[in-house]
matplotlib code that plots the C-alpha trace (Angstrom):
import matplotlib.pyplot as plt

x = [-13.0, -10.8, -8.3, -5.3, -5.6, -2.3, -2.2, 1.0, 1.6, 3.6, 5.1, 6.3, 9.9, 12.1, 14.7, 18.3, 20.7, 24.3, 27.3, 27.0, 24.0, 23.2, 22.9, 19.9, 19.5, 16.1, 15.2, 11.8, 10.3, 7.0, 4.8, 2.0, -0.4, -1.9, -4.9, -6.9, -10.5, -13.1, -15.7, -17.7, -17.5, -19.3, -21.1, -21.5, -17.9, -15.8, -12.4, -9.5, -6.9, -3.8, -1.3, 2.1, 4.2, 3.8, 7.1, 9.3, 12.9, 13.1, 15.7, 15.2, 17.9, 15.7, 12.7, 10.5, 9.8, 8.8, 6.4, 5.7, 2.4, 1.9, -1.1, -2.0, -5.5, -6.0, -9.6, -10.8, -12.1, -10.3, -11.0, -10.1, -8.2, -7.5, -7.1, -4.8, -1.6, -1.9, 1.3, 1.2, 3.8, 4.4, 1.7, -0.9, -1.2, -1.9, 0.8, -0.3, -2.8, -1.5, -4.4, -4.0, -6.3, -8.4, -6.1, -7.1, -5.7, -6.2, -7.0, -4.1, -1.7, 0.3, 0.1, 2.0, -0.4, 2.4, 4.4, 6.7, 4.9, 5.2, 4.1, 7.3, 9.2, 12.2, 13.6, 15.3, 18.8, 18.1, 19.6, 16.4, 14.5, 17.0, 17.3, 13.6, 12.6, 9.8, 7.5, 7.4, 5.2, 6.9, 5.5, 4.8, 5.6, 8.9, 9.2, 11.2, 13.5, 11.6, 9.5, 6.5, 3.9, 2.2, -1.2, -2.3, -6.1, -7.2, -10.7, -12.1, -14.9, -16.3, -13.2, -13.6, -12.4, -10.7, -6.9, -5.2, -1.5, 0.6, 4.4, 6.8, 9.9, 12.4, 13.5, 17.1, 19.3, 22.9, 24.2, 21.9, 22.4, 26.2, 26.0, 23.9, 26.3, 29.3, 27.4, 26.6, 30.2, 31.4, 28.9, 29.9, 33.6, 33.0, 30.9, 33.5, 36.3, 34.4, 33.9, 37.6, 38.4, 35.9, 37.5, 41.0, 39.9]
y = [-59.8, -62.6, -63.5, -65.9, -69.1, -70.7, -74.0, -75.4, -78.8, -79.1, -82.6, -84.1, -83.4, -86.5, -86.4, -87.3, -87.6, -86.9, -88.3, -85.5, -86.4, -82.7, -81.8, -82.7, -82.1, -81.8, -81.9, -81.3, -80.6, -78.7, -78.6, -76.3, -75.2, -71.8, -70.7, -67.6, -67.9, -65.9, -64.0, -61.8, -59.6, -56.5, -57.5, -54.0, -52.9, -51.9, -53.5, -51.1, -53.2, -51.6, -53.0, -52.9, -54.7, -56.0, -56.6, -58.8, -58.5, -55.5, -57.4, -61.2, -63.4, -66.5, -67.4, -68.1, -64.9, -64.6, -62.2, -61.0, -59.6, -58.2, -56.5, -54.8, -54.9, -51.6, -52.3, -53.6, -56.9, -59.7, -60.3, -62.6, -61.3, -63.1, -62.5, -63.1, -61.9, -61.6, -61.6, -60.1, -59.4, -56.0, -56.7, -57.2, -61.0, -62.8, -65.3, -66.7, -66.1, -66.8, -67.4, -66.1, -68.1, -66.3, -65.7, -64.7, -61.4, -60.5, -57.1, -54.6, -57.1, -57.5, -60.8, -62.2, -63.5, -65.3, -68.3, -70.8, -72.7, -76.4, -77.3, -75.9, -78.5, -79.4, -81.8, -78.9, -77.9, -74.2, -72.4, -70.3, -73.3, -73.6, -69.9, -68.9, -67.1, -68.9, -65.9, -65.5, -67.0, -68.4, -68.6, -72.0, -70.9, -69.9, -66.5, -65.5, -62.5, -59.3, -56.7, -57.8, -56.4, -58.0, -56.8, -57.6, -57.7, -58.3, -58.5, -59.7, -59.6, -56.0, -54.3, -50.5, -50.8, -53.4, -53.3, -53.1, -52.4, -53.0, -53.4, -53.9, -56.2, -57.4, -61.0, -61.1, -64.1, -63.3, -64.7, -62.6, -59.5, -59.8, -60.6, -57.5, -55.2, -56.6, -56.2, -52.6, -51.9, -53.5, -51.5, -48.3, -48.9, -49.7, -46.6, -44.5, -46.0, -45.3, -41.7, -41.3, -42.7, -40.4, -37.4, -38.4, -39.0]
z = [39.2, 40.5, 43.2, 43.3, 45.4, 46.5, 48.2, 49.7, 51.3, 54.6, 54.7, 57.9, 58.6, 58.7, 61.4, 60.7, 63.7, 63.0, 64.8, 67.3, 69.4, 70.2, 66.5, 64.3, 60.5, 58.9, 55.2, 53.7, 50.2, 50.0, 46.9, 45.9, 43.3, 42.4, 40.4, 39.6, 40.9, 38.9, 41.1, 38.7, 35.6, 34.5, 31.3, 30.0, 30.6, 27.6, 27.4, 26.8, 25.0, 23.5, 21.1, 22.7, 20.1, 16.6, 15.0, 12.7, 11.5, 9.1, 7.1, 7.3, 6.1, 6.3, 4.1, 7.1, 8.9, 12.6, 14.2, 17.8, 19.1, 22.6, 24.0, 27.3, 28.9, 30.7, 31.9, 35.2, 33.7, 31.8, 28.1, 25.3, 22.3, 19.0, 15.3, 12.4, 10.6, 6.8, 4.8, 1.3, -1.4, -2.9, -5.5, -2.8, -3.3, 0.0, 0.8, 4.2, 6.9, 10.4, 12.9, 16.5, 18.7, 21.4, 24.4, 27.9, 29.0, 32.7, 34.0, 34.1, 32.6, 29.4, 27.4, 24.4, 21.7, 19.7, 20.7, 19.0, 16.3, 17.2, 13.6, 12.2, 10.2, 12.4, 9.8, 7.9, 8.7, 8.6, 11.6, 11.8, 13.3, 16.1, 17.0, 17.1, 20.2, 22.0, 22.1, 18.3, 15.6, 12.5, 9.0, 7.5, 4.0, 2.5, 1.1, -2.0, -1.8, -1.9, -0.1, 1.9, 4.3, 7.2, 8.5, 12.0, 12.8, 16.4, 17.9, 21.2, 23.8, 24.2, 22.9, 22.5, 18.9, 16.6, 16.4, 13.0, 12.2, 9.1, 9.0, 6.1, 5.9, 3.4, 2.8, 1.5, 2.2, 3.0, -0.3, -2.4, -0.2, -0.5, -4.2, -4.7, -2.9, -4.9, -8.2, -7.3, -6.5, -9.7, -11.8, -10.0, -10.6, -14.3, -14.8, -13.1, -15.2, -18.4, -17.4, -16.8, -20.3, -22.0, -20.2, -21.3, -24.9]

ax = plt.figure().add_subplot(projection="3d")
ax.plot(x, y, z, "-o")
ax.set_aspect("equal")
plt.show()
């Protein structure tokens, strides 16, 4: 159990006299700090943590894919949750393991376990590096066009059960995607034209 402690300062108010002797203007800036103070915990209590969101773009136009993980602690006590995201190709070969550090999740609250990866190479000119949402985790490795799957594994202090979830996504840069559509249309039109010629002959 815990409570929130808030401390505010009350500075002296400087007095400023205007041209009108009967009017006074006062200006002051107050500062403060706040913190959660831990009282006690129940050592035998089971933590009920549910996965609220584990997502990534279904069709990624960039080679570095981002993920978002959000959990809710429904128990009466706080807990710590962490784990990893494993990205594999369609053959089952592991591409990258993204570690999620142990994160404190307060009682009856929802917490994001992913954040912007500060180690991301900012020297590249890719627009993906500039448009990443701060609550997402970005892969370090570049992915080739194809179908991939990402498996989330979470564990923590006295969780009722481990959390696992698998999602699938496709990496297809715009150029390749457009080229594929155009190639499909060309093949379709050629095939249709050949059928018409065979019918005429």
